[in-house]
C-alpha positions in Angstrom: -55.2 -156.9 -263.8 -51.8 -157.2 -263.5 -49.4 -153.8 -262.9 -45.7 -153.4 -263.7 -44.4 -152.5 -260.2 -41.8 -149.8 -260.1 -39.7 -147.9 -257.9 -40.0 -144.0 -258.7 -39.0 -140.6 -257.5 -39.4 -141.6 -253.4 -37.3 -143.9 -251.7 -40.1 -143.9 -249.2 -42.6 -145.7 -251.8 -43.3 -148.6 -254.5 -45.5 -146.8 -257.5 -47.4 -148.9 -259.9 -48.4 -148.5 -263.5 -51.2 -149.6 -265.6 -51.6 -150.5 -269.4 -51.7 -147.4 -272.3 -53.9 -146.8 -275.2 -54.2 -144.3 -278.1 -55.1 -140.0 -278.2 -57.7 -138.1 -279.6 -58.6 -134.2 -278.9 -62.2 -133.6 -277.8 -63.6 -129.8 -278.8 -66.4 -127.9 -276.8 -67.9 -124.4 -277.0 -65.2 -122.2 -275.7 -62.4 -124.5 -276.6 -60.5 -124.3 -279.8 -58.5 -127.1 -281.3 -54.4 -126.4 -281.5 -53.2 -123.7 -283.7 -50.1 -121.4 -283.7 -48.2 -119.2 -281.3 -50.5 -116.4 -279.9 -50.3 -112.8 -281.4 -48.6 -109.9 -279.2 -52.5 -108.9 -277.8 -53.4 -112.5 -277.2 -49.9 -113.0 -275.7 -50.7 -109.9 -273.0 -53.7 -110.8 -272.1 -52.0 -114.3 -270.7 -49.7 -112.2 -268.8 -53.0 -110.1 -267.4 -55.2 -113.3 -266.5 -52.2 -114.7 -264.6 -50.4 -112.0 -262.9 -53.5 -110.8 -262.1 -55.6 -113.7 -261.3 -56.1 -112.2 -257.4 -58.7 -110.0 -258.7 -61.3 -112.3 -259.4 -60.6 -114.7 -256.7 -62.0 -114.5 -252.9 -61.5 -117.0 -250.8 -64.6 -118.0 -248.6 -63.9 -120.8 -246.3 -67.1 -123.4 -246.3 -68.9 -123.3 -243.1 -68.0 -127.4 -242.8 -64.8 -127.5 -243.3 -62.6 -129.4 -240.8 -58.8 -129.2 -241.0 -57.5 -132.3 -242.0 -54.5 -134.8 -240.7 -52.2 -137.1 -241.4 -48.2 -139.1 -242.1 -46.8 -140.6 -244.9 -44.2 -143.8 -243.6 -40.8 -142.3 -244.2 -37.5 -144.0 -244.0 -35.1 -141.2 -243.6 -37.5 -138.6 -241.1 -40.1 -141.9 -240.2 -43.5 -140.2 -240.5 -43.9 -137.3 -242.2 -47.2 -135.1 -241.4 -49.3 -133.6 -243.9 -51.9 -131.2 -243.4 -55.1 -130.2 -245.4 -59.0 -129.3 -245.3 -61.9 -131.5 -245.8 -65.1 -130.5 -246.5 -67.5 -134.1 -246.2 -70.5 -134.3 -247.1 -72.6 -136.9 -245.5 -74.9 -138.0 -248.3 -71.8 -137.9 -250.6 -69.8 -141.2 -251.6 -67.5 -139.4 -254.1 -64.2 -137.7 -253.1 -62.6 -134.2 -254.9 -59.0 -134.2 -254.2 -57.7 -131.1 -254.8 -53.9 -130.1 -255.1 -52.2 -126.7 -255.5 -49.8 -125.9 -258.3 -45.8 -125.0 -256.9 -45.6 -122.3 -253.9 -49.5 -123.1 -252.8 -51.1 -124.6 -250.2 -54.8 -126.3 -249.4 -55.6 -122.7 -248.6 -54.6 -121.3 -252.0 -57.6 -119.0 -254.1 -58.1 -121.4 -256.7 -57.8 -124.3 -254.5 -60.4 -123.1 -252.3 -63.1 -122.4 -255.5 -62.7 -126.0 -256.2 -64.2 -127.4 -253.0 -66.7 -124.4 -253.3 -68.1 -126.0 -256.8 -67.6 -129.5 -255.4 -69.8 -128.4 -252.4 -72.3 -126.7 -254.8 -72.8 -130.5 -256.8 -73.3 -131.8 -253.0 -69.9 -133.4 -253.6 -67.0 -133.9 -250.6 -63.4 -132.4 -250.9 -60.4 -132.8 -249.5 -57.5 -129.8 -250.5 -53.8 -131.6 -249.5 -51.1 -129.7 -248.8 -48.1 -131.4 -250.3 -45.7 -132.4 -247.8 -43.8 -128.6 -246.6 -46.6 -126.8 -248.5 -48.0 -125.5 -245.4 -44.9 -123.9 -243.8 -44.1 -126.7 -241.3 -40.7 -127.4 -242.8 -41.8 -131.2 -242.6 -40.2 -132.1 -246.3 -39.9 -130.7 -249.5 -41.9 -132.4 -252.5 -41.8 -132.2 -256.4 -44.0 -132.7 -259.5 -44.0 -136.7 -259.8 -44.7 -137.4 -256.1 -47.4 -139.2 -255.3 -47.1 -141.1 -252.1 -48.4 -138.3 -250.5 -51.9 -138.1 -252.5 -51.7 -142.0 -251.5 -51.3 -141.7 -247.5 -54.2 -139.2 -247.6 -56.7 -141.8 -249.6 -55.1 -144.6 -247.3 -56.6 -142.8 -243.6 -60.1 -144.4 -242.3 -60.8 -140.9 -242.3 -61.8 -141.5 -246.2 -62.7 -144.7 -245.9 -66.1 -144.5 -246.1 -65.6 -142.8 -250.2 -66.4 -145.4 -252.9 -64.6 -142.8 -255.8 -62.5 -140.6 -255.8 -61.7 -137.7 -258.4 -58.9 -135.7 -258.6 -58.5 -132.1 -259.7 -54.7 -130.6 -259.6 -53.6 -126.9 -260.4 -50.1 -126.1 -262.5 -47.3 -128.4 -260.8 -50.2 -130.1 -259.1 -51.9 -130.9 -262.3 -48.9 -132.6 -263.4 -48.8 -134.8 -259.7 -53.0 -135.7 -259.9 -51.5 -136.9 -263.5 -49.1 -139.3 -262.2 -51.2 -140.4 -258.9 -53.7 -141.8 -262.0 -51.0 -143.1 -264.2 -49.6 -145.0 -261.2 -52.9 -145.8 -260.1 -52.5 -145.4 -256.4 -55.9 -146.0 -255.4 -58.4 -148.2 -257.4 -61.3 -145.9 -256.2 -59.8 -143.0 -258.6 -62.3 -142.9 -261.2 -61.1 -139.4 -263.1 -58.4 -136.8 -263.3 -58.6 -133.0 -263.9 -55.1 -130.8 -264.4 -55.7 -127.1 -264.9 -52.5 -125.7 -266.8 -50.4 -128.5 -266.2 -46.9 -129.0 -267.6 -46.4 -132.7 -268.7 -42.1 -132.4 -268.8 -40.3 -131.1 -265.7 -37.1 -130.1 -267.1 -39.0 -128.7 -270.4 -40.9 -126.3 -267.9 -37.8 -125.1 -265.4 -36.1 -124.6 -268.6 -38.8 -122.2 -269.8 -39.0 -120.7 -266.9 -35.2 -119.5 -266.9 -35.8 -117.6 -269.8 -34.9 -113.8 -269.2 -38.7 -112.6 -269.9 -40.5 -114.8 -267.3 -37.9 -114.0 -264.4 -40.8 -112.8 -262.4 -42.9 -115.6 -262.4 -39.0 -117.2 -261.5 -38.9 -114.8 -258.7 -42.6 -115.5 -257.4 -41.8 -119.0 -257.4 -38.8 -118.8 -255.9 -39.5 -116.6 -252.9 -42.5 -118.8 -251.9 -40.2 -122.0 -252.1 -37.3 -121.0 -250.5 -39.6 -119.3 -247.4 -41.2 -123.4 -247.1 -37.7 -124.3 -247.1 -36.6 -122.0 -244.2 -38.6 -123.8 -242.1 -37.1 -127.0 -243.2 -33.9 -125.8 -242.4 -35.0 -124.6 -239.0 -35.8 -128.5 -238.6 -32.3 -129.6 -239.7 -34.0 -131.1 -242.5 -32.8 -129.2 -245.5 -30.4 -131.5 -248.2 -28.5 -128.2 -249.0 -28.4 -124.8 -246.9 -30.8 -122.0 -248.0 -27.1 -119.6 -248.3 -26.7 -122.3 -250.7 -29.6 -122.4 -252.6 -30.4 -118.7 -252.9 -27.3 -118.4 -255.1 -28.7 -120.8 -257.6 -28.7 -119.3 -261.1 -31.8 -121.9 -262.5 -34.2 -124.1 -261.7 -32.2 -127.0 -262.9 -29.4 -126.2 -260.6 -32.0 -125.5 -257.5 -33.5 -128.9 -258.5 -29.8 -130.4 -258.2 -29.1 -128.7 -254.8 -32.9 -129.9 -253.0 -34.8 -132.6 -255.1 -31.6 -134.8 -256.1 -29.9 -135.6 -252.6 -33.3 -135.8 -250.8 -34.8 -138.7 -253.4 -32.2 -139.7 -254.4 -31.6 -139.4 -258.1 -28.2 -139.7 -260.0 -29.2 -136.2 -261.2 -31.5 -133.3 -262.3 -31.8 -135.1 -265.8 -32.5 -138.3 -263.7 -35.3 -136.5 -262.0 -37.3 -135.0 -264.7 -37.1 -138.0 -266.8 -38.4 -140.5 -264.4 -40.5 -138.1 -262.2 -42.3 -136.5 -265.7 -46.0 -137.2 -267.1 -44.3 -137.2 -270.5 -42.2 -140.5 -270.0 -45.2 -142.4 -268.9 -48.3 -140.8 -270.7 -49.2 -143.8 -272.8 -49.8 -145.9 -269.2 -52.9 -143.2 -268.1 -55.7 -145.2 -268.0 -59.2 -143.6 -266.7 -60.8 -140.8 -267.9 -58.5 -137.4 -267.8 -58.8 -133.8 -268.7 -56.6 -131.3 -269.4 -57.3 -127.4 -269.5 -55.2 -125.5 -271.1 -55.2 -121.3 -272.5 -53.2 -121.2 -275.8 -51.9 -118.1 -273.8 -50.6 -119.4 -270.7 -46.8 -118.2 -270.3 -45.3 -120.2 -268.2 -46.2 -123.6 -269.9 -44.3 -124.0 -273.2 -47.2 -125.0 -275.2 -45.2 -126.4 -278.3 -43.6 -129.3 -275.9 -46.8 -129.9 -274.7 -48.9 -129.9 -278.0 -45.7 -132.7 -279.3 -46.2 -134.7 -276.0 -50.1 -134.5 -276.4 -50.0 -136.2 -280.1 -48.7 -139.7 -278.6 -51.4 -139.5 -275.4 -54.0 -142.3 -274.6 -57.8 -141.6 -275.7 -58.9 -141.8 -272.3 -57.0 -138.0 -272.1 -59.6 -135.0 -273.3 -57.6 -132.1 -274.0 -59.8 -128.2 -273.7 -57.7 -126.1 -276.2 -59.1 -122.7 -274.3 -58.5 -118.9 -276.6 -58.4 -117.0 -273.1 -57.7 -117.1 -269.6 -54.0 -117.5 -268.6 -52.0 -119.9 -265.9 -54.6 -121.3 -263.8 -56.7 -117.9 -264.5 -59.5 -118.1 -266.5 -62.8 -115.9 -266.7 -65.7 -116.4 -264.6 -67.8 -117.2 -267.3 -66.2 -119.8 -269.0 -68.0 -122.3 -270.4 -66.8 -125.6 -271.2 -70.2 -126.9 -272.3 -70.8 -129.0 -268.9 -74.5 -128.8 -267.9 -73.5 -126.7 -264.7 -72.6 -123.1 -263.5 -70.4 -121.2 -265.6 -66.6 -120.7 -264.6 -63.7 -123.2 -264.5 -64.5 -125.1 -261.3 -68.3 -125.3 -261.6 -67.3 -126.8 -265.3 -64.7 -129.1 -264.5 -66.1 -130.6 -261.3 -69.0 -131.5 -263.5 -66.8 -133.2 -266.2 -65.0 -135.0 -263.0 -68.4 -136.4 -261.9 -70.0 -137.9 -264.9 -70.3 -141.5 -264.6 
């Protein structure tokens, strides 16, 4: 199939885009169809599940986990080193590539839960830290940057896998969808995005609201910690002291992502790197799991995007949980153990 070539979001890479289709919703036990804004009680429940997710998280490293290393060619830095955690199942020819959210990394609890669920399904997994997310100071990344995934999948270490499925959380879900849209590897057969924003500009403006300042502070503080390592290596496009004076997410992106990746301004970044711009080009099986009580992702804008999405995208609207955090007995109607990761891994592994 001929692919339209397009130079997008990373000055070091060239991206590819497939053709489009038409969209439909699919219902499941434990899921609901789209509805009006959540009431105050369910809204508080969304905050509880989001802020209290650590109460239900446990990180148990799998005994056969191994460090993963690879590099991305870069015009600016020569080679950008990436890290991750590979859990190889010798009998498995399918790899689950797991992506963390903003402020996260390969060892985040949700990523560990995904790896554990993959192992229980006899599938291999790679939890990949996007560039700089591991605190190495190698570089910064953004929500539309897929070259890190492409570089990892292109290594000899992962060449034996015949099939690849992507599972991303929050911003990592957005990046996973972009990787599927761009068809960065022909082995990718399915993708799942958990609590993913589809419009980078909208999510930034939404988080700038006063009532979400605690979430904003949490994300910015984690980003600044990694950015300090970048500055220590003299790779920061803007001094950290200046970045900390920024009053909005849009201003922070203008000081970091825009100059690093050569965008004209934040608006160009949001337009070119957002799933919303390219969603009609999605052509493989995709799953979006979203709580209607999510306090971080603006649901009204999300629903308007999904009205025009292709039919290969399945949407699960849940009336429980919050942002990337759901009850341990969650049932998406899959013949698998209860719980988000087990249910999603089962959906991904269907032929």
